[in-house]
N, C-alpha and C positions, 0 to 999 in steps of 0.2 A: 257519467257525471264528471264534470271538470274537477281537477284535483282538489281545490279548496273545499268545494261543496261535498265531494266524496268523503273527505277526511271527517267533516262534521257529522255526516250521515252515519259513517261507521262508528264514530264515538257515541252517537246517540243510540245506535243499535246494541251497543255493548252495555248500556247502562239504563235501559228502560225498566222503570220500577214496576209497571203494571204487567210484566211478563211472569211474575212470581205467583200469580194466581192460576188455579187449575183451568179456567176458562181461556186463558191466553198463553198457556205454556208453550205451544208450537205455532203461534199465529203467524200468518205469512204477511199481515198487514204491517206497514210502517208505523201506523197508528192505530193499534187494536182497541176495539171497543169493549164494552162490559159484557156483551153477549158473545158466546163462542162462535168463532168464524166470521165476526162482523167488524167492520172498521169503526173507528170513533165517529160519533155523528158529526156532521159539518158544523152544526151550531156549537157544539161543545169544543171542537177544534178552533173555531173562529174565536170563541171566548178565551181560550188559552193563549192564542197568537196575540190577540187584542191585549191581554194581561201583560204580555212581554214589550208592549209599546209599538207593535207593527201594525201599521194602518192596512187593515185587510181590503177595505173598499177601494182605496187608491191603487193598491197593488193589483187587484182584480181587474179594475178598469184599464190600468197600464198594460197588463198582460193581453187583454181583449184588443186594445189598440194595436198592439204589435201584431197579433194574428191578422187583423183586418188589413194591415200593410202587406202581408204575405199572401193572403187569398181573399176572395169575394166575401162580403159580410154575410150573405144568405148561407153560405157554407159554414162559416164560423158559428152562426147562430144555430144551425141544425146540429153541428158536431158537439157544441157545448151546452145545448139545452137552453139558449137565450131566445127572447123574442126578437124577430128580424128587424123591428123598428129600433131596438136598442142598439144591435150591432151596426145598423145603418147610420145611426147618429154618431156613434163612436168612430165609424169610418170616415164620416165627413169632418168630425173634429181632428182626426189624425191626418187629414189631406190625402187620403188614399187615392190611387189611380184606379181603383176598383169601383169607384162610385157610380158608374154607369153600366154595371154589370147587370145583365137580365138573366135571372135564374130560369131553369127549365130545360126542356129537351129542344135543342136547336138542330137536330138531325132531320127533323120533318120537312 
């Protein structure tokens, strides 16, 4: 992690209030959930982030757009669990040079 982000994460790790329960006492998750050994549910985390005023949808789309600039959209879709049409659309919007990439085994 870059220095500014690392400092914030270390601060957060030192003051997580949900670590006082028996369920999360030694949790390895950055955002531990209510069940032992499980992370916070994505919908719960999204609601918390949204309550802080962070636009999660715009941030997620921006992150995917950056990924499709670095690698083909079908690979991004597979890696992140998105539909290939979604990543292809975002790749086109981002003006990627990978837009003509044909997935599959080209060694045959």
